[in-house]
C-alpha positions as CSV (number, residue, x, y, z in Angstrom):
1,X,-73.6,-20.4,-30.9
2,X,-72.0,-23.8,-30.5
3,X,-72.0,-24.8,-26.8
4,X,-68.9,-26.9,-27.5
5,X,-67.0,-23.8,-28.7
6,X,-68.1,-21.8,-25.6
7,X,-66.8,-24.5,-23.3
8,X,-63.5,-24.6,-25.3
9,X,-63.1,-20.8,-25.0
10,X,-63.8,-20.9,-21.2
11,X,-61.2,-23.7,-20.7
12,X,-58.6,-21.8,-22.8
13,X,-59.3,-18.6,-20.7
14,X,-58.9,-20.5,-17.4
15,X,-55.7,-22.1,-18.5
16,X,-54.3,-18.7,-19.6
17,X,-55.2,-17.1,-16.3
18,X,-53.5,-19.9,-14.4
19,X,-50.4,-19.7,-16.5
20,X,-50.2,-15.9,-16.1
21,X,-50.7,-16.3,-12.4
22,X,-48.0,-18.8,-12.1
23,X,-45.6,-16.7,-14.1
24,X,-46.4,-13.6,-11.9
25,X,-45.9,-15.6,-8.7
26,X,-42.6,-17.0,-10.0
27,X,-41.4,-13.5,-10.9
28,X,-42.2,-12.2,-7.5
29,X,-40.5,-15.1,-5.7
30,X,-37.5,-14.7,-8.0
31,X,-37.2,-11.0,-7.2
32,X,-37.6,-11.7,-3.5
33,X,-34.9,-14.4,-3.6
34,X,-32.5,-12.0,-5.5
35,X,-33.2,-9.3,-2.9
36,X,-32.6,-11.7,0.0
37,X,-29.4,-12.9,-1.6
38,X,-28.3,-9.3,-2.2
39,X,-28.8,-8.3,1.4
40,X,-27.1,-11.3,2.9
41,X,-23.3,-11.8,2.9
42,X,-22.3,-14.3,0.2
43,X,-21.0,-17.6,1.5
44,X,-17.3,-17.4,2.2
45,X,-17.3,-13.6,1.8
46,X,-15.4,-11.2,4.0
47,X,-16.9,-10.1,7.3
48,X,-18.2,-6.5,7.3
49,X,-19.5,-4.5,10.3
50,X,-20.4,-0.9,10.6
51,X,-18.1,1.5,12.5
52,X,-16.2,4.7,12.5
53,X,-14.0,5.4,9.4
54,X,-11.7,8.3,9.2
55,X,-9.7,9.8,6.3
56,X,-7.0,11.1,8.7
57,X,-3.7,9.2,8.8
58,X,-4.0,6.7,11.6
59,X,-1.8,7.1,14.7
60,X,-0.9,3.5,14.7
61,X,-0.7,1.3,11.6
62,X,-1.4,2.1,8.0
63,X,-5.0,1.7,6.7
64,X,-6.3,0.5,3.3
65,X,-9.7,1.9,2.3
66,X,-11.8,0.7,-0.7
67,X,-15.3,0.3,-2.0
68,X,-16.7,-3.0,-0.5
69,X,-18.1,-5.2,-3.2
70,X,-19.3,-8.1,-1.0
71,X,-23.0,-8.8,-1.2
72,X,-24.9,-7.7,2.0
73,X,-26.1,-4.6,3.7
74,X,-22.8,-2.8,3.3
75,X,-22.2,-3.4,-0.4
76,X,-20.7,-0.3,-2.2
77,X,-19.8,1.3,1.1
78,X,-16.3,2.6,1.8
79,X,-14.7,0.2,4.2
80,X,-11.3,0.1,6.0
81,X,-8.9,-2.7,7.0
82,X,-5.4,-2.7,8.4
83,X,-3.0,-2.4,5.4
84,X,-0.9,-5.3,6.8
85,X,-4.1,-7.5,7.1
86,X,-6.1,-6.6,4.0
87,X,-8.2,-9.8,4.0
88,X,-9.3,-9.3,7.6
89,X,-12.7,-8.0,8.9
90,X,-13.8,-4.8,7.4
91,X,-15.2,-1.7,9.0
92,X,-18.0,-0.1,6.9
93,X,-18.5,3.7,6.9
94,X,-22.1,3.9,5.7
95,X,-21.0,6.1,2.7
96,X,-21.6,4.5,-0.7
97,X,-19.3,5.4,-3.7
98,X,-18.9,4.0,-7.2
99,X,-15.4,5.4,-7.4
100,X,-13.3,6.7,-4.5
101,X,-9.9,8.0,-3.4
102,X,-8.6,9.9,-0.4
103,X,-5.5,11.6,0.9
104,X,-4.6,13.9,3.8
105,X,-8.1,14.0,5.2
106,X,-9.9,14.7,1.9
107,X,-12.0,12.2,0.0
108,X,-13.6,12.2,-3.5
109,X,-16.7,10.0,-3.8
110,X,-18.5,9.5,-7.2
111,X,-22.1,8.5,-6.5
112,X,-25.2,7.6,-8.5
113,X,-28.6,9.2,-7.7
114,X,-31.3,6.8,-8.8
115,X,-34.3,8.6,-10.4
116,X,-37.7,7.3,-11.6
117,X,-36.6,7.5,-15.3
118,X,-32.8,7.5,-15.2
119,X,-29.8,7.6,-12.9
120,X,-27.8,10.8,-12.5
121,X,-24.3,11.1,-11.0
122,X,-22.4,13.5,-8.8
123,X,-18.9,14.1,-7.4
124,X,-18.9,14.6,-3.6
125,X,-15.9,16.0,-1.7
126,X,-15.7,14.4,1.7
127,X,-14.1,15.6,4.9
128,X,-12.1,13.4,7.2
129,X,-15.2,11.9,8.8
130,X,-16.6,11.1,5.3
131,X,-19.2,13.9,5.6
132,X,-20.1,15.9,2.5
133,X,-18.3,19.2,2.1
134,X,-19.6,20.0,-1.4
135,X,-21.0,18.2,-4.4
136,X,-20.8,18.8,-8.1
137,X,-23.0,17.3,-10.9
138,X,-21.2,14.7,-13.0
139,X,-22.0,14.5,-16.7
140,X,-21.9,10.7,-16.9
141,X,-20.9,7.3,-15.5
142,X,-18.1,7.5,-13.0
143,X,-14.8,5.9,-13.9
144,X,-11.7,7.5,-12.2
145,X,-11.0,9.5,-9.1
146,X,-7.9,10.9,-7.4
147,X,-6.9,13.3,-4.6
148,X,-3.6,15.1,-4.5
149,X,-1.1,14.1,-1.8
150,X,-1.8,17.4,0.1
151,X,-5.6,16.8,0.1
152,X,-6.1,20.2,-1.6
153,X,-7.1,19.0,-5.1
154,X,-9.6,16.4,-6.2
155,X,-10.1,15.0,-9.7
156,X,-12.7,12.8,-11.4
157,X,-13.4,11.4,-14.8
158,X,-16.8,10.2,-16.1
159,X,-18.0,8.7,-19.4
160,X,-20.2,11.3,-21.1
161,X,-21.0,8.7,-23.8
162,X,-20.0,5.1,-24.1
163,X,-19.1,2.9,-21.1
164,X,-15.7,1.4,-22.0
165,X,-12.2,2.5,-23.0
166,X,-11.7,-0.6,-25.1
167,X,-13.3,0.8,-28.3
168,X,-13.2,4.3,-29.8
169,X,-16.9,5.3,-29.5
170,X,-16.7,7.0,-26.1
171,X,-16.3,10.5,-24.7
172,X,-15.0,11.5,-21.3
173,X,-15.2,14.6,-19.0
174,X,-12.4,15.2,-16.5
175,X,-12.6,17.9,-13.7
176,X,-10.4,19.2,-11.0
177,X,-11.5,21.2,-8.0
178,X,-9.4,23.0,-5.4
179,X,-11.1,22.3,-2.1
180,X,-9.5,25.3,-0.4
181,X,-11.5,27.9,-2.5
182,X,-13.7,25.6,-4.6
183,X,-12.1,26.8,-7.9
184,X,-13.5,24.2,-10.4
185,X,-11.8,23.3,-13.6
186,X,-14.9,21.7,-15.0
187,X,-13.4,20.3,-18.2
188,X,-9.7,19.8,-18.8
189,X,-10.3,19.7,-22.6
190,X,-10.4,23.5,-22.3
191,X,-6.7,23.5,-21.5
192,X,-4.2,24.4,-24.2
193,X,-2.5,21.3,-25.7
194,X,1.2,21.2,-26.6
195,X,1.8,18.1,-28.7
196,X,5.3,17.2,-29.9
197,X,6.4,20.7,-28.9
198,X,3.7,22.6,-30.9
199,X,0.3,24.0,-30.1
200,X,-2.4,21.4,-31.0
201,X,-6.1,21.6,-31.5
202,X,-8.6,18.9,-32.5
203,X,-12.3,18.2,-32.0
204,X,-11.7,14.6,-30.8
205,X,-9.6,15.4,-27.7
206,X,-10.5,13.3,-24.7
207,X,-8.7,13.4,-21.3
208,X,-8.9,11.0,-18.4
209,X,-7.2,9.4,-15.4
210,X,-5.6,12.3,-13.5
211,X,-2.7,11.6,-11.1
212,X,-1.2,14.4,-9.0
213,X,2.5,15.3,-8.4
214,X,1.6,18.4,-6.3
215,X,-0.9,21.1,-6.1
216,X,-0.1,22.4,-9.6
217,X,1.4,19.6,-11.6
218,X,-0.5,16.5,-12.6
219,X,-0.4,13.8,-15.3
220,X,-3.3,12.3,-17.3
221,X,-4.1,10.5,-20.6
222,X,-4.9,12.5,-23.7
223,X,-6.5,10.7,-26.6
224,X,-6.8,12.1,-30.2
225,X,-6.8,10.7,-33.7
226,X,-7.0,7.2,-32.4
227,X,-3.8,7.5,-30.2
228,X,-3.3,8.0,-26.5
229,X,-0.5,10.1,-24.9
230,X,0.7,10.8,-21.4
231,X,0.4,14.5,-20.7
232,X,1.8,16.7,-18.0
233,X,-0.7,19.2,-16.8
234,X,-0.1,22.6,-15.3
235,X,-3.1,24.1,-13.5
236,X,-1.8,27.6,-13.3
237,X,-0.8,27.8,-16.9
238,X,-3.8,25.7,-18.1
239,X,-1.7,23.6,-20.3
240,X,-1.3,19.9,-21.2
241,X,2.0,18.8,-22.7
242,X,2.5,15.4,-24.3
243,X,5.4,13.3,-23.0
244,X,5.0,9.7,-24.1
245,X,2.7,7.7,-26.4
246,X,0.4,4.7,-25.7
247,X,-0.2,5.6,-22.0
248,X,-3.6,5.2,-20.3
249,X,-4.7,5.7,-16.7
250,X,-1.4,6.9,-15.4
251,X,-0.4,6.6,-11.7
252,X,2.6,8.6,-10.4
253,X,4.9,6.8,-8.0
254,X,5.3,8.3,-4.4
255,X,8.9,9.4,-5.3
256,X,7.6,11.1,-8.5
257,X,10.0,9.3,-10.8
258,X,7.8,6.7,-12.5
259,X,4.3,6.3,-14.0
260,X,2.4,3.0,-13.8
261,X,-0.1,2.7,-16.7
262,X,-2.2,0.6,-19.0
263,X,-0.5,-0.1,-22.3
264,X,-2.2,-1.4,-25.4
265,X,-0.1,-4.3,-26.6
266,X,-0.2,-5.1,-30.3
267,X,-1.7,-8.6,-31.1
268,X,-3.9,-8.8,-28.1
269,X,-7.7,-9.0,-28.4
270,X,-9.4,-5.6,-29.0
271,X,-11.7,-6.5,-26.0
272,X,-8.7,-7.1,-23.7
273,X,-5.9,-5.0,-25.1
274,X,-4.0,-3.8,-22.0
275,X,-1.1,-4.9,-19.9
276,X,0.3,-3.2,-16.8
277,X,3.6,-1.3,-17.5
278,X,5.8,1.2,-15.6
279,X,7.4,4.2,-17.4
280,X,10.6,5.9,-16.1
281,X,9.9,9.6,-16.6
282,X,13.6,10.5,-16.8
283,X,14.7,7.9,-19.4
284,X,11.5,7.0,-21.1
285,X,12.2,3.3,-20.5
286,X,9.2,1.0,-20.2
287,X,9.0,-2.0,-18.0
288,X,6.3,-4.7,-18.3
289,X,5.1,-6.0,-14.9
290,X,4.7,-9.7,-14.3
291,X,0.9,-9.3,-14.4
292,X,-0.1,-11.0,-17.7
293,X,-3.9,-10.4,-17.5
294,X,-5.9,-7.6,-19.1
295,X,-5.8,-4.5,-16.8
296,X,-8.7,-2.0,-17.0
297,X,-7.9,0.1,-13.9
298,X,-5.9,3.0,-12.7
299,X,-3.3,1.3,-10.6
300,X,-2.3,2.6,-7.2
301,X,1.2,2.5,-5.7
302,X,1.3,0.7,-2.4
303,X,4.9,2.0,-2.0
304,X,7.7,2.9,-4.3
305,X,8.1,-0.6,-5.5
306,X,4.6,-2.2,-5.5
307,X,1.4,-1.7,-7.4
308,X,-2.2,-2.4,-6.4
309,X,-5.1,-2.8,-8.9
310,X,-8.5,-4.3,-9.5
311,X,-9.3,-7.3,-11.6
312,X,-12.8,-8.9,-12.2
313,X,-13.8,-11.4,-9.5
314,X,-16.7,-13.4,-8.1
315,X,-18.2,-10.3,-6.4
316,X,-17.4,-7.9,-9.2
317,X,-13.8,-7.0,-8.5
318,X,-10.8,-8.2,-6.4
319,X,-7.6,-6.3,-5.5
320,X,-4.2,-7.7,-6.7
321,X,-0.6,-6.6,-6.3
322,X,2.6,-7.0,-8.3
323,X,6.1,-5.6,-8.1
324,X,6.7,-2.5,-10.3
325,X,10.1,-3.6,-11.5
326,X,8.9,-6.6,-13.6
327,X,10.0,-9.2,-11.1
328,X,7.9,-11.6,-9.0
329,X,4.4,-12.6,-9.7
330,X,0.9,-11.1,-9.3
331,X,-0.7,-11.9,-5.9
332,X,-4.3,-11.6,-4.6
333,X,-4.6,-9.0,-1.9
334,X,-8.3,-9.2,-1.0
335,X,-11.5,-10.2,-2.6
336,X,-14.7,-8.1,-3.3
337,X,-12.9,-4.7,-3.3
338,X,-12.2,-1.9,-5.8
339,X,-11.1,1.8,-5.8
340,X,-8.5,1.6,-3.0
341,X,-6.6,4.3,-1.1
342,X,-3.9,4.1,1.5
343,X,-3.8,6.3,4.6
344,X,-0.7,6.6,6.7
């Protein structure tokens, strides 16, 4: 055997070992740096401290709750701020949610459970101290959540397949539970559909984005044959009745007269097709808000004249507001926040 060849092989082996060692060390240092940055507040981010968070209406001052998106030890926790000072210091609850909503002392929290091979998800009903009352397996990735004004009903929507509303290759599952007796309507697709005044059946029906009027009546989006429709749901009758076309992720105003929603506007990019509109339920009149960016959220009414919603931001999402009557301009409310709820 040629000694020169042996020496060459040894040198090549040593170089390979050194390169692999350097790559491994670099990967470890990179992962450690990412972890350190994840667990520290991002420069310029909101101040977040742990404390007591309640879902009861406060005795003094309205509160705004949301999922905190700022990097640090309290990322993804439900936090609270005074509603009139939404960009102030946040109080973190210790409860992590991907999607969240609350009303009248009841919360709904959609959570991920991280497994060795894959993540699973669950819907957790919370009491007024954010303690678990009951949980239900969720069939996919959390996307929408709502509690009725009385706190008696909780609804959630997950993606069973797909992870975006923008295309057509997705399937959802929407459930409603009555927290008084734990009567679970596991899949609203089992309800009878009345479309254009006639019974309707199809294999491609999808339903998402519940918003409650009371403890029996709700509104949601129904999709079929490539079209979306606003439906009025009746829990007792187990029916869904179409009311208006091209409505997604509806949100009922506090006075029960209007629906805020995402509307697909012709001519926009298929990847960013939605604008924020308001529908008058009595007249069917549509009003475009002053928000000109793509909206992929279920807006929340701050009051009878103002909408709150999430848009992409440096931390993942920020909360913005705009008047519901088409006037004014969109305005940033607070950074690093998503899935809001008002108490009080």
